[in-house]
ZARORO-522801 format. One line per field, with one value per residue (C-alpha): y, z, x; residue number from 1. Coordinates in pm, 1 decimal. Each point is the difference from the previous one (the first is absolute). Example, Ala and Ser with C-alpha at 12.3 -4.5 7.8 and 13.67 -1.06 7.14 Angstrom:
! residues 2
Y: -450.0,344.0
Z: 780.0,-66.0
X: 1230.0,137.0
num: 1,2
//
This chain:
! residues 694
Y: -1010.6,135.0,326.3,-190.6,-206.0,313.8,164.1,-297.4,5.1,370.6,-54.7,-272.7,46.1,168.2,364.9,186.7,354.3,221.5,-62.4,-319.0,-240.7,-267.1,-239.8,-342.9,-227.1,284.0,-41.9,187.2,307.4,114.0,37.7,-208.4,-116.6,50.1,-255.1,-276.8,-39.5,-259.0,-37.6,187.6,-231.9,-43.7,239.4,-139.7,-178.9,191.6,-55.3,-276.4,116.3,32.4,-306.0,-13.4,145.6,-163.1,195.6,-139.5,-269.1,250.9,256.9,-252.3,-169.1,339.2,98.0,-317.7,15.7,364.0,-67.5,-286.2,139.4,353.4,-119.4,7.0,-300.7,-143.4,-177.3,-352.4,67.2,152.4,-315.3,-215.6,229.9,-28.5,-377.9,50.8,-26.4,-291.0,207.0,294.6,-227.6,-121.1,359.3,90.8,-285.5,130.5,357.5,-108.0,-128.9,343.0,255.5,256.3,-206.2,-14.2,377.5,61.8,-237.8,154.3,331.6,-178.7,-172.6,327.4,159.8,-305.0,-74.0,371.4,47.2,337.9,359.3,80.2,266.8,-10.6,169.4,-291.0,-227.5,221.7,-134.5,-342.5,88.2,361.6,55.7,361.9,79.5,-166.8,236.0,-286.9,130.7,52.3,-236.1,-294.7,98.4,-9.7,-334.3,-137.1,115.3,-166.6,-319.9,-7.7,43.8,-262.3,-269.9,-174.0,30.3,-182.5,-252.9,-65.1,-28.8,-261.1,-200.2,3.0,-104.4,-291.0,-92.3,31.2,37.7,367.1,-29.0,-5.1,375.8,16.6,-253.4,6.6,50.8,29.1,346.7,156.0,221.0,199.6,71.7,329.4,-165.9,-298.6,242.1,198.8,-296.0,-121.8,350.4,29.1,-334.8,131.1,336.8,-59.2,285.6,-0.1,146.2,348.3,-37.2,-20.9,-253.9,-324.8,-29.3,-364.1,-90.2,163.4,-335.4,118.2,291.8,-225.8,-249.3,264.3,190.7,93.7,365.4,33.6,-98.5,290.1,126.4,218.0,235.5,100.1,186.3,-257.1,278.9,-77.8,202.6,105.8,24.3,74.1,-250.9,-154.5,-376.5,-103.8,-308.7,-271.8,-73.1,-371.0,75.7,227.8,-278.1,-284.8,-72.1,-168.1,301.4,279.9,251.0,-153.9,276.3,270.2,195.2,244.0,348.2,333.6,320.3,250.4,315.4,228.3,307.2,-129.5,-233.7,-41.9,-304.5,-308.0,-123.8,-332.1,-271.3,61.7,-266.8,-122.0,-250.3,-268.0,-29.4,317.7,-147.3,-296.3,238.7,207.1,-310.3,-78.7,355.2,-24.1,-280.6,254.2,250.8,202.8,178.0,223.0,-42.3,265.7,321.0,97.4,-305.8,-89.0,-343.6,-281.2,-233.0,-244.7,-357.4,-116.6,-24.1,20.9,-378.8,-30.5,188.5,-187.3,-355.9,-188.9,-350.1,-197.1,-0.9,-193.7,193.7,-247.5,7.1,-119.2,-353.7,-55.4,155.0,130.4,356.9,237.2,173.5,306.7,283.8,139.7,-327.0,120.8,-255.4,-288.1,162.8,89.3,-364.0,-161.2,-314.7,183.6,-78.0,32.9,275.4,-127.9,251.0,-5.2,246.0,-194.2,90.0,-180.1,75.4,332.7,114.6,46.8,173.7,337.4,144.4,-131.0,133.8,336.2,20.0,-77.7,138.0,-30.6,180.8,-72.3,92.9,-183.6,-286.1,-211.3,16.8,162.5,-250.0,-288.7,137.6,67.3,-352.0,-137.1,227.6,-115.2,-372.5,-47.1,316.2,55.5,331.9,135.5,327.7,199.9,-64.0,-316.4,-131.7,96.8,309.4,156.9,-97.7,355.2,71.1,167.6,-89.7,-298.4,172.9,-160.5,186.0,-87.8,-374.4,-26.9,-307.3,102.0,291.9,6.0,-55.2,-298.7,-274.0,126.9,-14.8,-329.9,-168.9,199.5,58.0,-369.3,-26.2,294.9,-186.5,-224.1,302.3,124.5,-331.8,20.9,366.9,319.5,292.4,120.6,-342.7,-135.4,-330.6,-2.2,-26.0,186.0,-314.6,118.7,323.7,4.1,318.7,-139.0,-378.5,-231.2,-252.4,-364.0,-75.1,171.7,-91.4,6.3,20.8,65.3,-128.9,-255.1,-142.8,24.0,-73.4,52.6,31.4,223.8,228.7,118.7,-346.6,-133.7,297.5,-67.4,-368.9,83.2,238.6,-243.3,-280.1,202.4,-125.5,353.7,38.4,-135.3,215.1,312.3,-33.8,-80.7,325.0,193.1,-118.4,69.3,356.4,34.6,-126.9,202.0,302.5,-96.9,-264.5,-333.0,-118.7,-215.7,-244.0,-17.5,-375.2,43.3,172.2,-272.0,-261.6,172.7,17.5,-369.5,-92.2,213.1,-163.6,-352.5,68.2,50.9,378.9,2.0,365.1,-69.8,-224.9,292.4,233.1,-248.0,-76.4,356.8,174.4,-254.7,34.8,207.0,202.1,161.6,-74.9,86.9,-282.3,-111.1,153.1,-47.3,106.1,291.2,130.6,-62.8,242.3,248.9,-36.1,-18.6,232.8,149.0,211.9,218.2,-136.3,138.6,156.7,-318.4,-192.4,274.8,71.8,-371.1,-37.1,285.0,-106.1,-363.0,78.6,270.8,-182.1,284.5,-96.5,201.2,227.1,214.7,8.8,-135.2,-189.4,264.5,-231.4,163.1,-34.1,337.3,238.1,318.1,-57.8,-222.8,264.7,129.7,-355.2,-79.1,320.7,-59.7,-361.6,116.8,149.7,-353.8,-162.7,-281.4,-290.0,36.5,-145.8,181.0,-79.5,-237.7,-37.1,-359.2,88.4,224.7,326.7,-75.9,285.7,-109.2,314.5,259.1,368.4,317.2,-49.3,-352.1,103.4,296.9,-196.9,-285.0,228.9,209.9,-310.0,-139.2,338.7,-9.5,-339.4,75.1,201.9,-271.9,-280.1,154.9,138.8,10.1,-122.3,-305.0,-6.8,-309.4,174.5,210.3,218.9,-196.2,-309.8,168.5,-292.0,-244.4,247.8,37.7,-377.5,-19.8,271.2,-220.0,-340.3,96.5,321.5,-54.0,-376.5,-96.3,-278.2,7.6,-293.6,187.5,123.3,349.2,39.7,127.4,269.2,116.7,25.2,204.3,241.6,48.0,48.0,258.2,186.7,-7.2,126.5,279.3,107.4,10.4,197.8,247.7,58.7,-200.8,-127.3,-374.4,-81.9,198.2,-158.2,-350.3,96.1,137.5,-327.3,-189.6,217.6,-76.3,-373.8,20.0,188.2,-187.3,-205.4,-342.2,117.5,159.9,-243.0,-361.2,-219.7,186.4
Z: 4773.9,-100.2,183.4,315.3,-10.1,-41.8,291.8,223.4,-94.0,77.8,350.3,85.8,158.6,295.5,91.9,135.5,99.4,-241.9,27.9,200.1,-281.0,102.7,-205.0,-51.0,292.3,240.2,357.3,88.6,206.4,-196.3,186.8,226.4,316.8,-127.0,70.0,-252.3,-153.0,-238.7,-335.2,-268.8,-224.5,-372.9,-233.5,-86.4,-334.1,-285.4,-36.0,-241.5,-346.5,-63.0,-153.2,-380.1,-149.0,-329.8,-250.9,-71.0,-258.1,-186.7,-16.3,-103.0,-263.8,-138.7,-19.1,-185.1,-246.9,-73.7,-56.4,-237.6,-182.2,114.9,76.7,329.8,219.5,1.6,277.2,-128.3,-24.7,347.0,141.0,-166.1,117.4,359.1,-18.5,14.1,-226.7,-199.5,-91.8,-102.7,-215.6,-176.6,-64.8,-131.0,-250.0,-110.6,-33.2,-198.2,-267.3,-72.2,-268.0,278.5,147.1,-336.2,-32.5,349.0,-49.1,-339.4,171.5,261.7,-266.7,-181.6,314.6,151.8,-318.5,-32.6,-339.9,74.4,99.2,-359.1,-254.9,-376.4,11.6,202.8,-302.0,-248.7,55.6,-109.6,-250.7,-111.7,-70.3,107.3,-217.4,-290.4,56.7,64.0,95.3,371.5,6.4,-114.0,236.9,288.5,-116.7,-26.5,354.1,129.7,-188.5,133.7,357.4,-35.3,-188.9,287.3,234.1,-266.1,-26.2,374.7,0.1,-275.6,177.0,325.3,-183.5,-152.9,353.4,-111.0,276.5,88.3,-53.8,-370.3,26.8,20.7,-268.7,-248.2,-370.8,-55.2,20.5,-46.7,-306.3,-237.8,-361.3,63.9,270.9,-220.5,-271.4,247.9,140.6,-352.5,-103.9,290.5,-103.0,-354.4,101.6,279.2,164.8,187.7,338.9,-150.9,-156.7,-353.3,-256.8,-22.7,-378.0,-10.5,218.8,-225.0,-149.3,-185.3,-155.7,-99.9,-153.1,-222.8,-132.9,302.9,-10.3,-320.6,172.2,-44.9,111.9,-264.1,63.3,-292.8,-35.2,-238.7,-233.2,-369.0,-199.7,-254.2,186.1,346.9,144.6,320.3,32.2,339.7,0.1,207.9,310.8,-82.0,-320.6,187.3,243.7,-252.5,-103.6,-318.5,-119.6,-222.1,258.2,280.5,240.3,-199.5,249.2,-82.9,152.3,-40.9,-85.3,288.7,26.9,-270.8,214.8,265.1,-167.6,-345.1,-193.0,35.0,-302.4,-93.9,80.3,351.6,55.4,325.6,-12.6,209.5,376.8,14.6,-253.1,230.6,285.7,-223.2,-112.9,363.2,52.5,-329.6,136.1,246.2,-280.0,42.4,-315.6,173.9,-262.7,-203.4,205.3,68.0,-165.0,196.0,158.1,-180.0,171.6,240.0,-119.8,339.7,55.7,330.2,-8.3,-44.4,325.8,200.3,-127.0,213.5,-17.8,157.8,-230.4,41.7,-73.7,-103.2,-176.7,-360.2,-74.3,-225.5,-339.4,113.2,-86.1,270.0,13.3,-223.0,200.1,-299.3,-81.0,149.1,-179.1,159.6,342.8,-1.4,-70.9,326.9,-99.6,44.2,355.4,-39.0,-60.7,-128.8,130.6,83.6,286.0,314.0,182.8,333.4,287.7,153.3,10.8,-378.9,-86.8,-170.8,313.1,240.7,-218.4,-38.2,376.5,66.2,-282.6,38.4,-116.6,-39.1,360.1,163.9,-246.4,76.4,380.2,48.4,-224.6,179.1,342.3,-89.9,-141.4,334.4,182.4,-211.5,18.6,332.0,201.1,23.4,-60.9,13.5,187.9,277.3,270.2,122.7,-113.4,-363.5,-214.2,-246.3,-360.3,-129.4,8.5,-310.3,25.8,71.1,76.0,230.1,313.4,-68.2,11.0,241.6,223.9,331.7,-137.9,18.7,-376.8,-24.3,91.5,-253.2,-286.1,115.3,-13.5,-245.0,-275.0,-92.1,-13.9,-232.4,-255.0,-76.1,-148.8,-165.6,-179.1,-152.2,-53.6,-98.9,236.8,-216.0,54.7,-351.1,-82.0,114.3,-316.4,108.8,107.5,-108.5,198.3,144.5,198.6,176.1,-41.0,81.5,271.9,-94.1,317.0,232.8,367.7,194.8,375.4,233.6,357.7,-50.9,-322.1,-280.2,-365.0,-290.4,-361.6,-300.3,-112.4,136.2,-18.7,252.2,224.2,-25.3,77.5,305.9,131.1,-61.8,175.7,307.8,326.7,97.0,-291.0,193.5,306.8,-210.8,-166.1,328.3,130.5,-306.0,44.5,373.0,-73.6,-246.2,257.7,301.2,-150.6,239.5,-18.1,173.1,184.8,-238.7,281.5,134.0,41.1,-149.8,-307.8,-39.6,28.1,-277.1,-219.0,57.0,-105.6,-313.3,-81.0,62.8,-230.4,-289.3,39.0,-91.0,42.7,92.4,279.9,130.9,-18.1,181.2,268.1,68.5,-12.1,239.4,230.4,320.9,-168.0,-197.9,199.7,339.8,142.0,217.2,125.6,-217.4,40.8,-233.8,201.9,321.4,-124.6,-210.1,117.4,-214.6,-298.4,-122.9,-300.8,-258.3,-333.7,-232.1,-335.3,-208.6,265.3,74.7,-364.8,-79.7,305.2,-103.7,-363.2,71.9,261.4,-204.1,-332.5,-161.0,-206.7,84.1,232.2,75.3,-366.7,90.6,-331.0,-206.3,-46.9,224.3,-97.0,164.4,-254.3,158.0,320.6,-120.4,15.2,340.2,136.6,-108.3,147.2,331.2,17.7,-23.8,347.0,133.5,76.7,-240.7,7.4,-179.3,-13.1,11.9,-112.1,233.7,241.1,81.3,96.4,-186.5,151.3,144.8,221.6,252.3,205.9,-100.6,-25.4,-97.2,-369.5,13.1,187.8,-225.9,-321.0,107.0,106.8,-318.2,-220.3,171.0,-43.3,-370.5,-34.5,206.6,-261.2,-259.1,226.5,211.8,-155.1,-345.8,-320.7,-14.2,373.0,207.5,311.8,19.3,269.9,-26.5,123.6,272.0,242.1,-264.9,-104.6,354.3,42.9,-319.1,125.6,299.2,-169.2,-341.5,42.6,355.6,-49.9,324.0,-65.9,172.4,227.2,136.3,353.9,-105.1,-284.2,212.5,168.1,-333.0,-153.4,300.1,-47.1,-367.8,71.7,266.0,-244.8,-267.8,240.8,117.7,-359.9,-62.1,321.8,-127.5,-305.5,-245.1,-300.1,24.7,-285.6,158.9,339.2,-143.7,-197.3,316.9,172.1,-281.6,41.7,373.2,-69.1,-286.4,209.9,327.4,177.8,-113.7,-362.9,-4.5,222.4,-14.6,298.8,187.9
X: -1.8,341.7,-75.0,-100.3,318.1,208.2,-180.7,66.7,366.1,24.7,-138.7,251.6,343.4,171.5,-53.2,305.3,75.4,189.3,371.3,-40.5,73.1,248.3,202.1,-146.6,79.8,99.5,-122.6,-312.3,64.4,302.6,329.7,217.9,-166.5,-349.1,-264.3,-22.8,-343.5,-136.3,179.0,-189.7,-192.9,80.3,-185.6,-340.3,-17.4,-159.0,-370.3,-100.0,-96.8,-369.8,-162.7,5.3,-317.3,-90.8,-205.1,-345.4,-66.3,-213.3,280.6,265.3,-217.3,-106.0,365.9,93.8,-287.8,69.8,369.4,-76.9,-304.9,-82.3,-354.5,-195.3,-68.2,-353.3,-191.2,63.4,372.2,4.7,-155.8,264.3,279.2,-120.8,50.7,377.3,300.9,-141.1,-304.1,215.4,216.5,-314.6,-100.5,345.6,-18.4,-338.3,122.4,304.7,-236.8,-147.4,92.9,38.3,285.9,172.6,-29.1,139.7,291.9,68.0,74.6,210.2,209.2,66.2,139.0,170.0,196.9,87.0,-162.6,-162.9,88.7,95.3,-80.7,41.3,339.8,138.2,-48.1,176.0,350.5,-121.9,-274.7,64.4,-367.4,15.9,300.7,-184.8,-295.5,-238.4,-343.3,-65.4,-297.0,212.2,280.5,-249.4,-138.4,351.2,75.4,-315.6,84.7,355.0,-122.8,-274.2,186.0,170.7,-297.3,-200.1,281.6,-1.0,-380.9,15.8,270.6,-199.0,-318.0,192.8,116.7,359.8,261.6,25.2,375.3,-89.6,-46.2,380.1,87.1,-288.1,58.1,-376.4,-149.0,-341.6,42.9,-215.9,92.9,185.2,210.9,79.2,106.3,208.9,193.4,74.8,107.7,245.2,145.3,51.4,150.4,255.9,191.0,327.0,88.5,11.6,-343.8,139.8,-122.2,196.7,-16.9,105.4,-299.0,-260.8,-90.3,-312.1,183.8,287.1,-240.4,-158.1,300.3,207.3,103.8,-203.8,-324.4,-236.5,-336.0,-167.1,-288.7,-218.5,-328.2,-143.4,-118.3,-35.9,253.5,-264.0,-330.3,130.5,-245.8,139.4,-17.4,139.8,219.4,-164.8,204.7,-4.5,193.1,244.0,84.4,17.7,363.7,-126.5,-203.2,138.7,-128.2,205.0,109.2,-180.4,-211.2,-275.5,26.6,-177.2,184.0,25.6,-209.4,149.1,-68.7,237.7,248.9,148.7,-110.8,216.4,188.6,-149.6,89.8,131.7,265.4,154.4,285.0,165.9,-43.2,-204.6,-239.9,-64.9,-74.8,-231.0,-187.4,-80.7,-127.0,-184.6,-215.5,-139.8,-64.1,318.5,123.5,253.8,275.4,-184.3,-20.0,-358.8,-152.1,-315.0,-17.6,-172.4,-248.1,158.7,26.1,-128.2,-374.2,-184.7,-27.4,376.9,54.8,-263.5,53.9,250.0,140.8,281.0,302.7,324.8,319.1,269.1,338.7,22.1,104.7,299.8,-76.0,-341.3,-95.5,-113.9,-339.6,-25.6,-154.9,-188.6,-178.3,-327.1,-215.6,188.8,24.6,-370.6,-95.4,-125.2,187.2,331.1,109.0,376.4,250.4,333.0,254.5,368.9,-53.8,-99.3,-318.1,-20.4,-233.9,-93.9,362.7,36.0,-327.6,-13.2,-163.2,264.3,279.8,-176.0,-37.9,365.0,215.1,373.2,312.3,373.4,85.0,-288.0,24.9,-310.0,33.6,-340.7,-179.3,171.0,-85.0,-363.5,-37.4,116.9,-244.2,-295.0,67.0,180.7,-59.0,374.6,173.2,351.9,-41.7,160.8,-257.5,168.5,336.9,-3.2,-25.1,-237.3,50.7,-21.8,372.3,136.8,365.4,219.9,325.7,255.2,-108.3,-361.0,60.2,292.4,-37.2,-146.6,-201.0,-377.3,-24.0,229.2,-246.9,-254.0,249.3,144.0,-341.5,-208.2,256.8,40.0,-380.5,-49.8,212.9,-300.9,-175.3,317.1,47.9,-349.3,-83.4,173.7,-40.1,-288.7,-165.7,33.1,168.9,364.2,208.8,313.3,182.5,346.0,13.9,351.7,-58.2,-307.0,20.3,-288.6,89.2,-37.9,-195.0,-243.6,-27.7,-328.5,52.7,-293.6,-31.2,274.0,-146.1,254.7,-77.3,238.3,-103.6,-32.7,-277.9,-329.9,-156.1,254.4,-79.8,-374.3,43.2,212.1,-266.2,-286.7,185.7,90.4,-154.7,-101.2,-244.1,-299.1,67.4,48.8,-340.8,-174.0,148.9,-120.5,-357.4,16.4,109.3,-287.2,-248.8,111.6,178.6,277.8,271.8,-25.6,307.2,204.9,77.8,-355.3,-67.3,-346.4,139.3,262.4,-277.3,-198.1,311.4,67.0,-354.3,44.9,334.1,-129.3,-297.0,238.7,-17.4,-369.2,-98.4,-361.1,118.4,205.7,-300.7,-225.7,256.2,108.2,-336.5,-151.5,300.7,-3.1,274.7,-283.8,-316.0,151.7,-211.6,293.7,320.2,307.1,360.6,-75.3,-296.1,193.7,264.3,-196.6,-356.7,-312.7,22.3,-325.9,89.6,-165.9,-106.9,265.5,-83.7,0.2,-193.7,-251.7,-75.8,-38.1,-224.6,-229.6,-5.9,-80.7,-264.2,-168.9,32.7,196.9,301.7,314.6,-196.0,308.4,105.1,344.0,13.5,-178.8,-300.3,-260.9,-365.8,-69.2,155.9,-138.5,192.7,284.1,272.4,-109.7,-25.3,353.0,138.0,-175.0,114.8,360.5,-49.6,-42.9,333.8,82.1,241.8,331.7,347.6,330.5,350.7,185.4,-295.4,-88.6,-358.2,-242.2,-115.3,-344.8,-124.1,-259.4,-70.8,-262.5,77.8,-184.5,72.4,-142.3,-315.1,-63.9,57.3,-227.5,-283.0,19.7,15.4,-308.9,-166.6,82.3,-169.1,-309.7,-197.0,59.7,-120.3,-275.5,-319.2,157.3,-161.2,224.3,76.0,-70.9,-136.5,-316.7,-150.1,-323.2,186.5,203.9,0.4,118.9,269.8,132.3,0.7,209.1,233.0,80.4,20.4,135.7,198.4,126.5,22.7,-178.1,-255.7,-341.8,90.6,301.0,-62.1,113.8,-250.1,-291.1,207.1,142.4,-347.1,-109.9,291.8,-79.6,-370.4,82.6,224.3,-270.7,-266.0,228.7,56.2,-375.2,-49.7,260.1,-224.7,211.5,-190.5,-74.4,237.8,283.2,-68.4,27.4,312.2,156.6,-81.8,171.4,311.3,4.7,-17.2,250.2,257.8,-60.8,264.2,-132.7,4.6,343.9,190.9,111.5,-77.2,-275.5
num: 1,2,3,4,5,6,7,8,9,10,11,12,13,14,15,16,17,18,19,20,21,22,23,24,25,26,27,28,29,30,31,32,33,34,35,36,37,38,39,40,41,42,43,44,45,46,47,48,49,50,51,52,53,54,55,56,57,58,59,60,61,62,63,64,65,66,67,68,69,70,71,72,73,74,75,76,77,78,79,80,81,82,83,84,85,86,87,88,89,90,91,92,93,94,95,96,97,98,99,100,101,102,103,104,105,106,107,108,109,110,111,112,113,114,115,116,117,118,119,120,121,122,123,124,125,126,127,128,129,130,131,132,133,134,135,136,137,138,139,140,141,142,143,144,145,146,147,148,149,150,151,152,153,154,155,156,157,158,159,160,161,162,163,164,165,166,167,168,169,170,171,172,173,174,175,176,177,178,179,180,181,182,183,184,185,186,187,188,189,190,191,192,193,194,195,196,197,198,199,200,201,202,203,204,205,206,207,208,209,210,211,212,213,214,215,216,217,218,219,220,221,222,223,224,225,226,227,228,229,230,231,232,233,234,235,236,237,238,239,240,241,242,243,244,245,246,247,248,249,250,251,252,253,254,255,256,257,258,259,260,261,262,263,264,265,266,267,268,269,270,271,272,273,274,275,276,277,278,279,280,281,282,283,284,285,286,287,288,289,290,291,292,293,294,295,296,297,298,299,300,301,302,303,304,305,306,307,308,309,310,311,312,313,314,315,316,317,318,319,320,321,322,323,324,325,326,327,328,329,330,331,332,333,334,335,336,337,338,339,340,341,342,343,344,345,346,347,348,349,350,351,352,353,354,355,356,357,358,359,360,361,362,363,364,365,366,367,368,369,370,371,372,373,374,375,376,377,378,379,380,381,382,383,384,385,386,387,388,389,390,391,392,393,394,395,396,397,398,399,400,401,402,403,404,405,406,407,408,409,410,411,412,413,414,415,416,417,418,419,420,421,422,423,424,425,426,427,428,429,430,431,432,433,434,435,436,437,438,439,440,441,442,443,444,445,446,447,448,449,450,451,452,453,454,455,456,457,458,459,460,461,462,463,464,465,466,467,468,469,470,471,472,473,474,475,476,477,478,479,480,481,482,483,484,485,486,487,488,489,490,491,492,493,494,495,496,497,498,499,500,501,502,503,504,505,506,507,508,509,510,511,512,513,514,515,516,517,518,519,520,521,522,523,524,525,526,527,528,529,530,531,532,533,534,535,536,537,538,539,540,541,542,543,544,545,546,547,548,549,550,551,552,553,554,555,556,557,558,559,560,561,562,563,564,565,566,567,568,569,570,571,572,573,574,575,576,577,578,579,580,581,582,583,584,585,586,587,588,589,590,591,592,593,594,595,596,597,598,599,600,601,602,603,604,605,606,607,608,609,610,611,612,613,614,615,616,617,618,619,620,621,622,623,624,625,626,627,628,629,630,631,632,633,634,635,636,637,638,639,640,641,642,643,644,645,646,647,648,649,650,651,652,653,654,655,656,657,658,659,660,661,662,663,664,665,666,667,668,669,670,671,672,673,674,675,676,677,678,679,680,681,682,683,684,685,686,687,688,689,690,691,692,693,694
//
């Protein structure tokens, strides 16, 4: 229809000879005395735009169910979806009650709150596990725990139907034992802006001898018999026991290292740091000494509970990080710490993602917190500047320069962080620094909303109370759904945000309202589609892998989390999946990077990944599809893999295509098993399987 309209437009208008063009309004015939003809008519109006073409109810409902669960639509659900928005809303409520929804949102929370894109080295400034020679397995588990903690927190808050603004202000976090230990350790071992220990803040060290506090490592060998009797860890960690802070170690390999003089003693602040490493089995104070078993069991890493982090009351003692017996007790649901932990913007992952330094001085962390919660950034693509500047000299912040507005607005906001944390993100204790004094007040100023206060809690409260919060999160979900931004002033988006706000920021209300909206379903024209059209994008890495895994019943099918149940192909599957574009966020960008166009890398990776799976699923010992049941397999390929239910008008044609491909493979002398596997690959890499919205 567009082509016809363009053709009609091209055939309209006045035909003149070359060089005969005349100015508008000039008499026909040209010069003086010429005959006067009729006045030329106005140019014809542009042709009307083609009528809006909504995508089918089947395509939109399949898109929504896949986004929320990764599972295919069935016939009953298709019938309900065809009844209109009310039917789709009913389905969304049903889907939100499934474990698959929780798993999909869990991944969304990790990315949306910027808790991912880390490696173990990113944690070392805060935890120093690598410098303590902590084993790689525990470093990896710590990284996974740090990245998962706040996603689990958000999931718990949503399940409790808490206002989603609590994600900014909560003091309750989902923690496992190693994370509880870690937060308490950081509270007991503060560092200043230069990363050096603040001795006065080492409260545990000062309680047990101050500079004379010592960690001793002994072999536990009897002086006469030489028989080794390891000291139980419970005795090592018990302040009332004679073996308090005496740790068992093994002498190094004598062929490589000299024996260590016993006992090996570490004193003062370094002893506190070594005790923390010692919980993970580190014995690095004795060169070459092999690591001991970690104090943390598999259950310690996988058992999570909601824990409140609160400041001590007057005269109350803080939580000792080495008190594993108390912290392991399920009845322990509080950490008493002087270091504040408030919302997503103070987690270990957020700080590891956005480290700071003396020249940047918290600007990046402040800016990224605004991006996460309010979708607002100080960058140079509009009227402000990027926050990555490394100097604040006079010329850099002269009024009228491009940088001035950023400093004028962002600098008073970064003081909230400065008042609470040192540059190394430990408790701020350097309150008497005359060279770099801490302002008495921070000033929050976004979109005309100004809030004054002190400390990160005041900053969090200002963000949570900002009227833009609801709109920002509607925009984030819209970007997730369409791989393209919705217009922030689209009346439909503003309506969705208003419903979310009026529901007390109930996240499930936002999901129901947005995913049943034409912003996502494309059932009606909106201001966004009027400007940008209907976006049909690829399923990005996280979405595609979750889709395949959920539909095929294979946990972590692409081995993105290192938990694949297909060990023979796990490494290859991960490598291939990296060829599929994923979602990511970048410094100072308000919206995540969400590619939606296919390319050769995408097509090749998808086809090869499907080819890797085919032998394990088709005519395999534990495979679900057999050559003897070819027709049933091809029906499954359409309904399960491609996600097109039997009642969908497209299902018959798709089955015919797959049958034709299978028959052609047989005619080409392929073995029956290979023919059916090839048919699976075709279905697995087809447009309905690899896209969102077809």
